C-alpha positions as CSV (number, residue, x, y, z in Angstrom):
1,X,-193.5,128.7,-115.8
2,X,-195.0,129.5,-119.2
3,X,-194.5,133.3,-120.3
4,X,-197.8,134.2,-121.9
5,X,-197.1,136.1,-125.2
6,X,-199.5,139.6,-124.7
7,X,-202.5,140.2,-126.0
8,X,-203.0,139.9,-130.0
9,X,-199.6,138.8,-130.5
10,X,-201.3,136.0,-132.5
11,X,-202.7,138.2,-134.9
12,X,-200.6,140.4,-135.4
13,X,-197.5,137.9,-136.2
14,X,-200.2,136.5,-139.0
15,X,-200.3,140.0,-140.2
16,X,-196.0,140.3,-140.2
17,X,-196.2,136.8,-142.0
18,X,-198.6,137.8,-144.8
19,X,-196.6,141.1,-145.5
20,X,-193.3,140.0,-145.2
21,X,-190.8,141.9,-146.8
22,X,-188.6,140.6,-150.1
23,X,-185.9,140.4,-147.4
24,X,-187.7,138.2,-145.4
25,X,-189.3,136.0,-147.9
26,X,-186.0,135.2,-149.0
27,X,-184.2,134.8,-145.5
28,X,-187.3,132.6,-144.1
29,X,-186.7,130.4,-147.5
30,X,-182.6,130.2,-146.6
31,X,-183.2,129.0,-143.0
32,X,-185.6,126.3,-144.4
33,X,-183.5,125.2,-147.0
34,X,-180.1,125.3,-145.3
35,X,-181.3,124.9,-141.6
36,X,-184.2,122.4,-141.7
37,X,-183.3,120.8,-138.6
38,X,-183.3,123.6,-136.6
39,X,-187.1,124.2,-136.7
40,X,-186.9,128.1,-136.8
41,X,-190.4,129.8,-136.5
42,X,-191.3,133.3,-138.2
43,X,-193.0,135.8,-136.3
44,X,-192.3,134.8,-133.0
45,X,-193.6,137.2,-130.1
46,X,-191.0,136.8,-127.2
47,X,-191.5,139.5,-124.4
48,X,-193.3,142.1,-125.7
49,X,-191.6,142.1,-128.8
50,X,-192.0,140.3,-132.2
51,X,-188.9,138.6,-133.9
52,X,-188.4,138.0,-137.3
53,X,-187.5,134.5,-136.7
54,X,-186.6,132.3,-133.7
55,X,-185.3,128.6,-133.3
56,X,-186.7,128.1,-129.1
57,X,-184.3,125.1,-129.8
58,X,-181.1,127.0,-130.9
59,X,-182.2,129.7,-128.7
60,X,-181.2,131.7,-131.5
61,X,-183.3,134.7,-132.6
62,X,-182.4,136.4,-136.6
63,X,-183.7,139.8,-137.6
64,X,-183.5,141.3,-141.0
65,X,-182.9,144.8,-140.7
66,X,-184.3,147.5,-142.9
67,X,-184.1,151.2,-143.1
68,X,-186.5,151.8,-140.0
69,X,-184.5,150.1,-137.5
70,X,-182.3,152.4,-134.7
71,X,-179.3,151.4,-133.0
72,X,-180.9,152.8,-129.7
73,X,-184.3,151.0,-130.2
74,X,-182.3,147.9,-131.5
75,X,-180.1,147.7,-128.9
76,X,-182.7,148.2,-125.8
77,X,-185.0,145.0,-127.8
78,X,-181.7,142.6,-128.0
79,X,-180.8,143.4,-124.6
80,X,-184.2,142.5,-123.5
81,X,-184.3,139.0,-125.5
82,X,-180.9,137.9,-124.7
83,X,-182.2,138.4,-121.2
84,X,-184.1,135.2,-121.6
85,X,-180.8,133.5,-123.5
86,X,-181.2,134.1,-126.6
87,X,-178.8,134.7,-129.1
88,X,-179.3,137.6,-131.6
89,X,-178.3,137.5,-135.0
90,X,-179.0,140.5,-137.7
91,X,-178.7,141.4,-141.0
92,X,-179.3,144.3,-143.4
93,X,-182.1,143.7,-145.9
94,X,-179.4,144.2,-148.8
95,X,-177.3,142.1,-147.0
96,X,-179.8,138.5,-147.0
97,X,-180.9,139.5,-150.8
98,X,-177.1,139.9,-151.5
99,X,-174.9,137.8,-150.4
100,X,-177.4,135.2,-148.9
101,X,-174.1,132.6,-148.9
102,X,-172.5,134.7,-146.2
103,X,-175.9,135.1,-143.9
104,X,-176.1,131.3,-144.1
105,X,-172.3,131.1,-142.9
106,X,-172.9,133.4,-140.0
107,X,-176.0,131.5,-139.0
108,X,-174.7,128.3,-139.3
109,X,-171.5,129.4,-137.3
110,X,-173.9,130.5,-134.6
111,X,-176.0,127.4,-134.5
112,X,-172.6,125.4,-134.2
113,X,-171.4,127.7,-131.4
114,X,-172.2,126.8,-128.0
115,X,-174.5,129.7,-125.9
116,X,-172.8,132.0,-123.3
117,X,-175.5,129.3,-121.2
118,X,-174.7,126.3,-122.6
119,X,-172.3,123.9,-122.3
120,X,-171.1,121.7,-125.3
121,X,-174.0,120.8,-127.4
122,X,-177.6,122.3,-126.6
123,X,-178.4,121.2,-123.5
124,X,-178.0,123.0,-120.1
125,X,-175.3,122.9,-118.3
126,X,-175.1,120.3,-115.1
């Protein structure tokens, strides 16, 4: 059964895309240029959350974190999203802006390693 995003999530996603931070714009550019085949989407509703970037095919969520993030809130949010089978990567905004090559390497490593819920390659375990 397909999950329906919460009411109003499409409008919220549009608003967040229109008001992206410098780090989010830089990360979006990096994802499109370095990983064009992964089909990342921006400001994606997953459960009751809106994640910054997601590749449903790779089951990978990437978050750009600024000063407003707290470990307690992020830990709960991450656990819920990982419960749906996604791997969650978090990068501080200053790391995205100052070290995009390092961020790209970490994303590439995550894309090339099988998820704990997946076998070799991208398909589900048989």
